GUKE-290108 format. One line per 3 residues: number of its first residue (from 1); their letters; for each residue x negated, y, z of N, C-alpha, C. Coordinates in nm, 3 decimals, decimal comma, m for minus. Example, Ala and Ser with C-alpha at 12.3 -4.5 7.8 and 13.67 -1.06 7.14 Angstrom:
GUKE-290108
1) as) m1,319/m0,569/0,780/m1,230/m0,450/0,780/m1,320/m0,330/0,780  m1,285/m0,225/0,708/m1,367/m0,106/0,714/m1,290/0,003/0,787
//
This chain:
GUKE-290108
1) mkp) m19,712/10,810/6,377/m19,681/10,887/6,239/m19,551/10,862/6,300  m19,477/10,981/6,226/m19,309/11,044/6,275/m19,264/10,971/6,121  m19,169/10,897/6,230/m19,076/10,838/6,115/m19,009/10,947/6,003
4) ikm) m18,956/10,894/5,889/m18,928/10,906/5,791/m18,815/10,922/5,807  m18,693/11,033/5,772/m18,524/11,004/5,816/m18,474/11,034/5,650  m18,375/10,947/5,623/m18,317/10,910/5,458/m18,219/10,994/5,491
7) ttp) m18,120/11,017/5,652/m18,011/11,085/5,600/m18,033/11,204/5,693  m17,916/11,285/5,741/m17,905/11,449/5,818/m17,713/11,329/5,832  m17,778/11,269/5,969/m17,669/11,212/6,101/m17,519/11,319/6,098
10) vvv) m17,466/11,327/6,038/m17,316/11,405/6,126/m17,303/11,367/6,256  m17,285/11,438/6,328/m17,279/11,384/6,503/m17,102/11,370/6,511  m17,054/11,299/6,532/m16,920/11,295/6,610/m16,854/11,286/6,720
13) eps) m16,781/11,304/6,806/m16,786/11,367/6,931/m16,739/11,243/6,976  m16,739/11,129/7,092/m16,614/11,090/7,159/m16,471/11,177/7,145  m16,340/11,093/7,116/m16,192/11,116/7,113/m16,161/11,147/7,231
16) aft) m16,104/11,248/7,249/m16,034/11,241/7,409/m15,907/11,139/7,424  m15,922/11,062/7,302/m15,774/10,940/7,327/m15,835/10,879/7,194  m15,770/10,720/7,313/m15,841/10,580/7,215/m15,738/10,527/7,169
19) igh) m15,757/10,464/7,070/m15,656/10,351/7,023/m15,678/10,215/7,030  m15,611/10,132/7,053/m15,607/9,971/7,096/m15,546/9,959/7,033  m15,447/9,800/7,042/m15,365/9,707/6,943/m15,252/9,714/6,983
22) gdr) m15,239/9,794/7,103/m15,100/9,826/7,181/m15,050/9,949/7,103  m15,155/10,072/7,037/m15,068/10,136/7,006/m15,024/10,047/6,802  m14,941/10,177/6,829/m14,856/10,208/6,639/m14,835/10,303/6,619
25) iml) m14,936/10,251/6,491/m15,048/10,383/6,404/m14,958/10,392/6,268  m14,921/10,545/6,222/m14,868/10,544/6,096/m14,977/10,599/6,026  m14,998/10,616/5,893/m15,083/10,668/5,845/m15,019/10,708/5,737
28) igs) m15,103/10,861/5,676/m15,022/10,907/5,553/m15,106/10,963/5,455  m15,067/11,010/5,346/m15,183/11,161/5,279/m15,248/11,041/5,141  m15,371/11,106/5,112/m15,473/11,063/4,998/m15,522/10,889/5,040
31) cft) m15,541/10,865/4,923/m15,586/10,699/4,897/m15,720/10,661/5,009  m15,765/10,801/5,091/m15,860/10,764/5,196/m15,820/10,638/5,269  m15,654/10,763/5,302/m15,588/10,666/5,418/m15,501/10,504/5,441
34) eni) m15,519/10,516/5,220/m15,510/10,385/5,241/m15,610/10,299/5,291  m15,732/10,332/5,237/m15,814/10,272/5,263/m15,885/10,171/5,472  m15,880/10,281/5,529/m15,851/10,320/5,672/m15,702/10,215/5,702
37) ger) m15,592/10,241/5,629/m15,462/10,177/5,716/m15,543/10,031/5,684  m15,565/9,978/5,542/m15,568/9,880/5,531/m15,647/9,788/5,594  m15,810/9,879/5,660/m15,845/9,813/5,762/m15,793/9,769/5,912
40) lhs) m15,746/9,893/5,952/m15,631/9,870/6,052/m15,527/9,763/6,052  m15,514/9,721/5,932/m15,394/9,633/5,942/m15,467/9,500/5,955  m15,593/9,478/5,856/m15,669/9,369/5,893/m15,756/9,332/6,008
43) mrf) m15,725/9,412/6,096/m15,772/9,391/6,241/m15,684/9,350/6,347  m15,548/9,363/6,256/m15,433/9,334/6,309/m15,344/9,420/6,425  m15,390/9,526/6,384/m15,279/9,696/6,434/m15,168/9,661/6,345
46) pvm) m15,075/9,722/6,453/m14,937/9,742/6,385/m14,942/9,868/6,308  m14,943/9,881/6,170/m14,936/10,011/6,138/m14,793/10,056/6,050  m14,814/10,146/5,974/m14,703/10,144/5,841/m14,807/10,274/5,782
49) inp) m14,796/10,239/5,644/m14,934/10,305/5,548/m14,825/10,370/5,392  m14,868/10,497/5,427/m14,808/10,553/5,316/m14,592/10,576/5,244  m14,578/10,561/5,358/m14,418/10,521/5,339/m14,368/10,618/5,205
52) fgi) m14,405/10,682/5,111/m14,353/10,798/5,005/m14,468/10,734/4,922  m14,601/10,646/4,929/m14,709/10,614/4,869/m14,786/10,753/4,873  m14,914/10,701/4,785/m15,015/10,809/4,789/m14,930/10,919/4,784
55) lyn) m15,021/11,051/4,875/m14,960/11,179/4,898/m15,118/11,274/4,873  m15,131/11,373/4,786/m15,217/11,483/4,850/m15,272/11,597/4,898  m15,119/11,667/4,866/m15,102/11,811/4,891/m15,009/11,829/5,074
58) pls) m15,067/11,970/5,088/m14,963/11,938/5,283/m14,847/11,984/5,232  m14,806/12,031/5,129/m14,666/12,096/5,142/m14,582/11,933/5,096  m14,634/11,865/5,057/m14,531/11,729/4,983/m14,599/11,560/5,126
61) iad) m14,699/11,618/5,210/m14,689/11,573/5,353/m14,591/11,607/5,463  m14,572/11,696/5,493/m14,494/11,786/5,553/m14,331/11,746/5,523  m14,341/11,794/5,393/m14,188/11,750/5,323/m14,176/11,563/5,353
64) aln) m14,229/11,492/5,344/m14,226/11,366/5,373/m14,214/11,300/5,533  m14,296/11,358/5,605/m14,283/11,359/5,746/m14,132/11,416/5,787  m14,091/11,524/5,744/m13,936/11,598/5,812/m13,884/11,464/5,764
67) rci) m13,868/11,423/5,641/m13,751/11,378/5,539/m13,753/11,202/5,665  m13,861/11,159/5,738/m13,853/11,046/5,757/m13,893/11,065/5,953  m13,885/11,118/5,983/m13,799/11,177/6,123/m13,668/11,255/6,104
70) dev) m13,610/11,298/6,006/m13,484/11,332/6,014/m13,379/11,235/5,915  m13,448/11,147/5,866/m13,360/11,024/5,792/m13,319/11,066/5,657  m13,380/11,177/5,600/m13,312/11,228/5,477/m13,347/11,200/5,344
73) yid) m13,299/11,102/5,293/m13,298/11,015/5,208/m13,293/11,081/5,087  m13,323/11,041/4,977/m13,337/11,099/4,864/m13,224/11,066/4,728  m13,203/11,127/4,636/m13,065/11,117/4,541/m13,140/11,156/4,441
76) egd) m12,998/11,162/4,347/m13,017/11,135/4,183/m13,073/11,311/4,148  m13,098/11,360/4,207/m13,191/11,514/4,218/m13,343/11,528/4,196  m13,351/11,362/4,318/m13,472/11,387/4,283/m13,599/11,284/4,188
79) vvl) m13,520/11,221/4,123/m13,580/11,150/4,067/m13,556/11,214/3,907  m13,692/11,130/3,776/m13,676/11,179/3,645/m13,707/11,075/3,572  m13,639/11,055/3,453/m13,675/10,969/3,359/m13,798/11,018/3,268
82) hdg) m13,952/10,917/3,250/m14,045/10,978/3,149/m14,082/10,809/3,170  m14,140/10,811/3,031/m14,146/10,705/2,968/m14,124/10,592/2,958  m13,968/10,576/3,005/m13,917/10,431/2,971/m13,905/10,442/3,188
85) lyh) m13,894/10,484/3,251/m13,899/10,476/3,430/m13,870/10,580/3,490  m13,791/10,554/3,601/m13,732/10,649/3,660/m13,838/10,684/3,795  m13,856/10,809/3,778/m13,969/10,845/3,896/m13,940/10,949/4,029
88) swl) m13,963/10,927/4,127/m13,936/11,026/4,220/m14,029/11,141/4,200  m13,972/11,284/4,277/m14,024/11,379/4,237/m14,137/11,395/4,389  m14,068/11,332/4,473/m14,167/11,295/4,605/m14,235/11,216/4,665
91) hhg) m14,265/11,074/4,557/m14,330/10,934/4,578/m14,433/10,912/4,461  m14,490/10,870/4,556/m14,629/10,810/4,441/m14,554/10,733/4,334  m14,643/10,718/4,225/m14,565/10,657/4,082/m14,582/10,464/4,118
94) sfs) m14,589/10,436/4,233/m14,586/10,301/4,277/m14,426/10,233/4,336  m14,365/10,367/4,309/m14,217/10,406/4,322/m14,158/10,401/4,235  m14,177/10,370/4,119/m14,133/10,406/4,004/m14,049/10,269/3,916
97) rkg) m13,943/10,289/3,902/m13,884/10,172/3,893/m13,811/10,191/3,742  m13,743/10,078/3,649/m13,697/10,086/3,526/m13,525/10,143/3,512  m13,462/10,142/3,685/m13,384/10,171/3,683/m13,370/10,344/3,807
100) rqq) m13,226/10,337/3,750/m13,261/10,506/3,844/m13,209/10,494/4,034  m13,094/10,364/4,023/m13,074/10,336/4,099/m13,139/10,214/4,225  m13,225/10,181/4,117/m13,346/10,057/4,152/m13,488/10,194/4,228
103) cid) m13,508/10,290/4,209/m13,573/10,367/4,238/m13,521/10,411/4,330  m13,391/10,504/4,379/m13,409/10,529/4,425/m13,392/10,468/4,591  m13,330/10,314/4,543/m13,310/10,263/4,668/m13,422/10,196/4,732
106) ecn) m13,536/10,171/4,622/m13,651/10,185/4,688/m13,730/10,243/4,817  m13,715/10,375/4,728/m13,758/10,509/4,798/m13,694/10,500/4,917  m13,586/10,527/4,937/m13,484/10,472/5,033/m13,487/10,414/5,205
109) ktl) m13,506/10,316/5,136/m13,556/10,153/5,209/m13,658/10,195/5,307  m13,822/10,262/5,211/m13,946/10,261/5,301/m13,884/10,378/5,385  m13,847/10,466/5,301/m13,768/10,623/5,395/m13,728/10,528/5,526
112) rqa) m13,599/10,464/5,525/m13,539/10,422/5,669/m13,646/10,327/5,746  m13,714/10,213/5,661/m13,860/10,192/5,820/m13,961/10,250/5,827  m13,992/10,377/5,814/m14,071/10,489/5,834/m14,002/10,546/5,955
115) nif) m13,843/10,568/5,910/m13,804/10,636/6,071/m13,742/10,584/6,207  m13,744/10,439/6,155/m13,755/10,335/6,232/m13,874/10,317/6,310  m13,987/10,298/6,239/m14,137/10,301/6,281/m14,164/10,389/6,391
118) lqq) m14,126/10,551/6,310/m14,214/10,657/6,385/m14,105/10,698/6,518  m14,034/10,572/6,565/m13,983/10,550/6,676/m14,001/10,539/6,830  m14,115/10,448/6,743/m14,199/10,377/6,819/m14,346/10,378/6,806
121) cnt) m14,378/10,489/6,690/m14,523/10,500/6,698/m14,578/10,627/6,759  m14,732/10,618/6,806/m14,768/10,651/6,922/m14,878/10,770/6,831  m14,932/10,698/6,728/m15,013/10,775/6,645/m14,981/10,823/6,503
124) lvi) m15,052/10,950/6,480/m15,064/10,961/6,333/m15,158/10,992/6,243  m15,193/10,960/6,141/m15,340/10,973/6,093/m15,306/11,046/5,991  m15,357/11,193/5,934/m15,263/11,279/5,838/m15,352/11,250/5,763
127) tlg) m15,424/11,232/5,648/m15,552/11,248/5,514/m15,515/11,353/5,436  m15,502/11,464/5,438/m15,502/11,577/5,299/m15,642/11,514/5,215  m15,610/11,618/5,078/m15,631/11,567/4,996/m15,723/11,700/4,914
130) saw) m15,608/11,752/4,884/m15,663/11,908/4,846/m15,553/12,012/4,827  m15,601/12,133/4,820/m15,487/12,217/4,871/m15,415/12,279/4,742  m15,442/12,183/4,638/m15,392/12,246/4,493/m15,274/12,166/4,467
133) yyt) m15,143/12,206/4,471/m15,037/12,151/4,404/m14,932/12,193/4,305  m14,930/12,162/4,247/m14,781/12,187/4,135/m14,641/12,164/4,152  m14,586/12,270/4,061/m14,451/12,237/4,100/m14,353/12,257/3,937
136) ygg) m14,237/12,175/3,953/m14,193/12,168/3,867/m14,038/12,261/3,843  m14,009/12,357/3,769/m13,833/12,399/3,813/m13,834/12,438/3,952  m13,971/12,489/3,959/m13,936/12,603/4,141/m13,991/12,533/4,224
139) rvv) m13,994/12,363/4,238/m13,971/12,248/4,315/m14,137/12,212/4,343  m14,166/12,216/4,478/m14,289/12,109/4,475/m14,263/11,999/4,465  m14,391/11,919/4,404/m14,371/11,739/4,312/m14,519/11,733/4,420
142) anc) m14,463/11,591/4,450/m14,601/11,514/4,507/m14,647/11,423/4,376  m14,642/11,373/4,279/m14,699/11,347/4,181/m14,594/11,387/4,037  m14,689/11,367/3,920/m14,636/11,433/3,815/m14,627/11,347/3,709
145) hkv) m14,648/11,228/3,757/m14,605/11,110/3,713/m14,606/11,104/3,506  m14,714/11,163/3,491/m14,756/11,222/3,332/m14,699/11,253/3,238  m14,563/11,333/3,317/m14,467/11,407/3,253/m14,605/11,539/3,213
148) pat) m14,558/11,578/3,046/m14,670/11,682/3,040/m14,689/11,811/3,114  m14,836/11,847/3,148/m14,883/11,941/3,200/m14,754/12,070/3,200  m14,781/12,090/3,085/m14,735/12,215/3,034/m14,588/12,243/3,124
151) sfe) m14,490/12,087/3,125/m14,412/12,131/3,243/m14,391/12,187/3,398  m14,485/12,239/3,425/m14,572/12,257/3,557/m14,649/12,369/3,576  m14,634/12,437/3,710/m14,709/12,537/3,760/m14,801/12,468/3,881
154) khl) m14,912/12,529/3,882/m15,044/12,494/3,957/m15,061/12,622/4,013  m15,041/12,538/4,137/m15,076/12,690/4,288/m15,173/12,556/4,380  m15,245/12,735/4,403/m15,350/12,660/4,559/m15,322/12,745/4,694
157) ssv) m15,273/12,645/4,804/m15,259/12,710/4,866/m15,323/12,775/4,964  m15,288/12,852/5,015/m15,363/12,973/5,139/m15,358/12,943/5,278  m15,429/12,910/5,343/m15,458/12,863/5,489/m15,329/12,921/5,546
160) eev) m15,312/12,968/5,496/m15,182/13,027/5,580/m15,033/12,941/5,635  m15,039/12,935/5,459/m14,982/12,818/5,408/m14,969/12,683/5,430  m15,040/12,681/5,441/m15,085/12,505/5,483/m15,021/12,513/5,608
163) vtv) m15,087/12,535/5,749/m15,060/12,574/5,860/m14,912/12,597/5,929  m14,862/12,725/5,790/m14,718/12,715/5,817/m14,624/12,620/5,785  m14,654/12,507/5,697/m14,566/12,431/5,661/m14,618/12,276/5,736
166) lkp) m14,729/12,290/5,826/m14,778/12,156/5,907/m14,740/12,148/6,056  m14,761/12,303/6,057/m14,768/12,320/6,222/m14,608/12,322/6,272  m14,487/12,316/6,190/m14,349/12,296/6,286/m14,329/12,080/6,315
169) vid) m14,416/12,037/6,163/m14,398/11,907/6,199/m14,512/11,841/6,325  m14,592/11,882/6,341/m14,694/11,895/6,467/m14,636/11,871/6,556  m14,581/11,938/6,591/m14,498/11,975/6,725/m14,377/11,912/6,711
172) rli) m14,304/11,859/6,621/m14,199/11,749/6,601/m14,260/11,683/6,691  m14,348/11,618/6,621/m14,443/11,520/6,643/m14,496/11,445/6,762  m14,539/11,570/6,809/m14,624/11,580/6,985/m14,488/11,615/7,076
175) srg) m14,387/11,661/7,050/m14,263/11,601/7,099/m14,187/11,480/7,156  m14,232/11,343/7,063/m14,212/11,241/7,033/m14,356/11,156/7,078  m14,433/11,239/7,164/m14,517/11,156/7,212/m14,621/11,078/7,106
178) irv) m14,675/11,172/6,989/m14,703/11,112/6,882/m14,820/11,191/6,829  m14,952/11,128/6,872/m15,053/11,224/6,890/m15,155/11,220/6,716  m15,208/11,324/6,675/m15,222/11,352/6,514/m15,387/11,307/6,513
181) ift) m15,411/11,265/6,430/m15,562/11,262/6,380/m15,578/11,313/6,259  m15,620/11,476/6,229/m15,672/11,470/6,093/m15,780/11,437/6,028  m15,759/11,455/5,911/m15,892/11,435/5,828/m15,884/11,456/5,693
184) vsp) m16,013/11,465/5,618/m16,002/11,540/5,474/m16,036/11,436/5,414  m15,974/11,424/5,260/m16,002/11,316/5,174/m16,172/11,331/5,121  m16,242/11,259/5,147/m16,393/11,286/5,059/m16,397/11,277/4,931
187) vrh) m16,271/11,211/4,882/m16,271/11,222/4,736/m16,255/11,322/4,655  m16,338/11,315/4,549/m16,330/11,436/4,485/m16,272/11,432/4,380  m16,142/11,606/4,320/m16,092/11,607/4,259/m16,104/11,649/4,169
190) nay) m16,176/11,575/4,029/m16,264/11,653/3,929/m16,182/11,705/3,879  m16,012/11,727/3,820/m15,950/11,748/3,751/m15,946/11,900/3,758  m15,962/11,970/3,904/m16,018/12,097/3,944/m16,128/12,203/3,882
193) gah) m16,229/12,051/3,859/m16,369/12,172/3,834/m16,425/12,120/3,977  m16,550/12,120/3,976/m16,662/12,108/4,077/m16,607/12,213/4,197  m16,592/12,360/4,147/m16,560/12,543/4,254/m16,393/12,430/4,232
196) gnq) m16,351/12,435/4,224/m16,218/12,412/4,220/m16,176/12,295/4,324  m16,241/12,211/4,329/m16,231/12,087/4,400/m16,252/12,153/4,556  m16,377/12,238/4,550/m16,455/12,265/4,715/m16,333/12,351/4,731
199) lgk) m16,262/12,428/4,699/m16,222/12,550/4,678/m16,095/12,477/4,746  m16,002/12,398/4,725/m15,885/12,321/4,771/m15,953/12,270/4,917  m16,055/12,182/4,879/m16,109/12,130/5,048/m16,121/12,261/5,126
202) avl) m16,175/12,324/5,098/m16,202/12,468/5,203/m16,081/12,520/5,271  m16,007/12,505/5,160/m15,878/12,567/5,206/m15,834/12,462/5,368  m15,836/12,310/5,312/m15,759/12,201/5,409/m15,820/12,216/5,550
205) lla) m16,002/12,246/5,535/m16,097/12,229/5,653/m16,050/12,347/5,720  m16,013/12,479/5,705/m16,024/12,623/5,754/m15,874/12,604/5,813  m15,768/12,518/5,700/m15,617/12,525/5,799/m15,609/12,421/5,979
208) ieq) m15,698/12,272/5,889/m15,676/12,203/6,032/m15,745/12,286/6,143  m15,861/12,365/6,115/m15,926/12,454/6,245/m15,846/12,522/6,299  m15,776/12,593/6,227/m15,676/12,698/6,253/m15,570/12,623/6,352
211) lmk) m15,535/12,510/6,328/m15,455/12,443/6,368/m15,484/12,400/6,496  m15,577/12,329/6,528/m15,640/12,261/6,610/m15,679/12,363/6,735  m15,667/12,469/6,709/m15,672/12,566/6,817/m15,535/12,575/6,894
214) dyp) m15,463/12,484/6,819/m15,314/12,543/6,950/m15,292/12,439/6,975  m15,392/12,329/7,005/m15,347/12,266/7,099/m15,434/12,152/7,119  m15,419/12,066/7,301/m15,547/12,014/7,344/m15,577/11,926/7,273
217) aqe) m15,677/11,848/7,303/m15,753/11,709/7,217/m15,699/11,644/7,252  m15,586/11,599/7,266/m15,529/11,469/7,348/m15,404/11,510/7,258  m15,397/11,594/7,219/m15,326/11,569/7,133/m15,330/11,583/6,916
220) vay) m15,442/11,671/6,966/m15,458/11,706/6,779/m15,588/11,687/6,788  m15,663/11,604/6,640/m15,779/11,576/6,636/m15,827/11,562/6,506  m15,940/11,602/6,497/m16,027/11,531/6,384/m16,153/11,433/6,312
223) fps) m16,116/11,384/6,196/m16,290/11,305/6,244/m16,299/11,352/6,090  m16,455/11,364/6,057/m16,475/11,436/5,997/m16,528/11,324/5,890  m16,462/11,273/5,803/m16,469/11,135/5,749/m16,498/11,251/5,568
226) yei) m16,484/11,359/5,540/m16,529/11,459/5,430/m16,709/11,465/5,456  m16,760/11,496/5,593/m16,861/11,551/5,609/m16,940/11,477/5,619  m16,905/11,355/5,705/m16,981/11,207/5,658/m17,062/11,152/5,521
229) ind) m16,934/11,160/5,439/m16,974/11,164/5,291/m17,076/11,243/5,217  m17,005/11,380/5,267/m17,072/11,498/5,145/m17,189/11,525/5,240  m17,234/11,513/5,358/m17,349/11,547/5,398/m17,465/11,451/5,445
232) elr) m17,376/11,342/5,508/m17,484/11,252/5,541/m17,505/11,160/5,456  m17,385/11,113/5,361/m17,433/11,001/5,277/m17,403/11,079/5,135  m17,479/11,157/5,098/m17,492/11,245/5,016/m17,588/11,178/4,874
235) dyr) m17,581/11,103/4,858/m17,601/11,000/4,689/m17,541/10,938/4,672  m17,576/10,868/4,496/m17,491/10,877/4,409/m17,459/10,692/4,459  m17,521/10,610/4,550/m17,522/10,516/4,585/m17,388/10,477/4,671
238) fya) m17,371/10,605/4,705/m17,248/10,587/4,826/m17,102/10,603/4,737  m17,129/10,573/4,593/m17,017/10,616/4,578/m16,966/10,521/4,490  m16,816/10,505/4,418/m16,785/10,387/4,297/m16,810/10,457/4,182
241) ddl) m16,805/10,382/4,110/m16,866/10,395/3,953/m16,811/10,495/3,887  m16,657/10,548/3,952/m16,648/10,672/3,871/m16,712/10,794/3,935  m16,820/10,770/4,026/m16,930/10,880/4,072/m16,787/10,992/4,201
244) lhp) m16,664/10,945/4,181/m16,574/11,080/4,266/m16,543/10,955/4,429  m16,493/10,846/4,439/m16,497/10,765/4,506/m16,566/10,701/4,555  m16,564/10,684/4,706/m16,661/10,672/4,812/m16,695/10,469/4,759
247) sam) m16,833/10,467/4,789/m16,834/10,277/4,739/m16,782/10,223/4,869  m16,840/10,051/4,845/m16,779/10,013/4,947/m16,819/10,005/5,054  m16,984/10,045/5,037/m17,091/10,097/5,124/m17,054/10,220/5,253
250) aee) m16,977/10,318/5,195/m16,989/10,431/5,218/m16,827/10,384/5,293  m16,728/10,277/5,215/m16,630/10,282/5,308/m16,629/10,224/5,458  m16,719/10,165/5,421/m16,772/10,071/5,580/m16,836/10,164/5,662
253) viw) m16,898/10,238/5,617/m17,001/10,359/5,710/m16,901/10,424/5,758  m16,778/10,514/5,718/m16,640/10,525/5,725/m16,575/10,452/5,879  m16,538/10,355/5,854/m16,438/10,260/5,920/m16,503/10,274/6,038
256) qrf) m16,676/10,231/6,046/m16,726/10,196/6,163/m16,721/10,318/6,252  m16,741/10,464/6,181/m16,739/10,528/6,253/m16,600/10,638/6,316  m16,516/10,598/6,288/m16,410/10,571/6,339/m16,395/10,463/6,447
259) mqt) m16,405/10,374/6,428/m16,397/10,252/6,558/m16,479/10,277/6,661  m16,611/10,414/6,635/m16,686/10,439/6,700/m16,604/10,533/6,814  m16,503/10,615/6,747/m16,509/10,795/6,781/m16,361/10,708/6,876
262) ymt) m16,286/10,631/6,834/m16,130/10,695/6,894/m16,143/10,556/6,945  m16,221/10,372/6,937/m16,165/10,303/6,982/m16,289/10,243/7,168  m16,200/10,178/7,243/m16,327/10,101/7,337/m16,418/9,998/7,300
265) eat) m16,514/9,980/7,366/m16,611/9,865/7,358/m16,501/9,772/7,342  m16,427/9,726/7,430/m16,364/9,613/7,478/m16,243/9,594/7,341  m16,214/9,703/7,247/m16,147/9,690/7,104/m16,222/9,681/6,999
268) ikd) m16,341/9,768/7,010/m16,424/9,690/6,874/m16,438/9,550/6,903  m16,500/9,510/7,023/m16,549/9,341/7,078/m16,383/9,314/7,014  m16,323/9,312/7,002/m16,185/9,217/6,988/m16,174/9,209/6,813
271) cda) m16,198/9,350/6,732/m16,225/9,361/6,614/m16,316/9,287/6,520  m16,417/9,268/6,644/m16,567/9,201/6,561/m16,483/9,064/6,561  m16,458/8,964/6,690/m16,361/8,847/6,692/m16,264/8,832/6,549
274) iek) m16,160/8,900/6,577/m16,065/8,928/6,451/m16,136/8,937/6,320  m16,241/9,009/6,279/m16,298/8,989/6,145/m16,356/8,861/6,127  m16,391/8,766/6,223/m16,501/8,657/6,246/m16,377/8,576/6,161
277) enr) m16,277/8,610/6,235/m16,134/8,485/6,210/m16,105/8,528/6,078  m16,125/8,609/6,075/m16,022/8,661/5,903/m16,122/8,594/5,837  m16,315/8,636/5,828/m16,331/8,557/5,763/m16,375/8,386/5,712
280) rls) m16,384/8,320/5,858/m16,297/8,185/5,872/m16,213/8,131/5,764  m16,059/8,225/5,735/m15,966/8,211/5,747/m15,964/8,172/5,560  m16,056/8,316/5,511/m16,053/8,338/5,370/m16,137/8,190/5,315
283) hrp) m16,242/8,155/5,369/m16,316/8,096/5,315/m16,307/7,986/5,273  m16,301/7,934/5,138/m16,252/7,784/5,062/m16,367/7,701/5,077  m16,362/7,571/5,151/m16,438/7,481/5,111/m16,449/7,422/4,961
286) lhe) m16,619/7,426/4,957/m16,616/7,366/4,785/m16,530/7,239/4,761  m16,484/7,178/4,848/m16,500/6,968/4,829/m16,378/7,002/4,924  m16,244/6,925/4,879/m16,164/6,930/4,921/m16,116/6,820/4,999
289) s) m16,084/6,764/5,099/m16,101/6,682/5,215/m15,971/6,565/5,121
//
């Protein structure tokens, strides 16, 4: 009897480099970055996750990285007051505060920490969310902060534009001994419609493919999280209730594949032991002694 295949597995080749507990890892980009970053953190890897908060478009991600490298702080011209809060055009809403200076100080404190972390970092994971982006008064914004849509102009980056903004910052990172792992977020951006979402993802995939041709595999790699979700786990049971984000089961599949791709058997064994210890520590006895 021929066995029935329930999925079409995405083959992920072993990486040209590995990640161990001695590595310092920064992760930046979409909300998918947060998931992998938190898992690395729980496995006791030294990590820094999204120093500007969740970012989606390559232009904002490149700007954030350059600012972290050069320690370029934000000022009053980078913030806006809306709905009783001050927001940074360069940051996610998690940095918004009631006071202007409070918002600026919080953003700059984390930027300073990121600058220090990058000086000892050797691995950067960049998760690109979408090639769509918005401008306000001619400047690219990382987040619209619920300001009325009529205040913005919507744009779709070209492949050439994405390559142009990312290549210089990749060169800077590599010159510092930092290797880069690209991935494309599998989260669907329904605000652009089904076709618009796919256009945004396609631009990112093509741009990453073009970038990787310029670097050896030991310096720049690609992890196919987007393909695993959309081609291998193409079933709504692998999506959360909003039908846009991966479910907990899908996130676990991605995490396991990430481990298999970038970690040695010894490191995975250490992670398994840490996970057991984490479960033991989180366990609460039914009756206190």
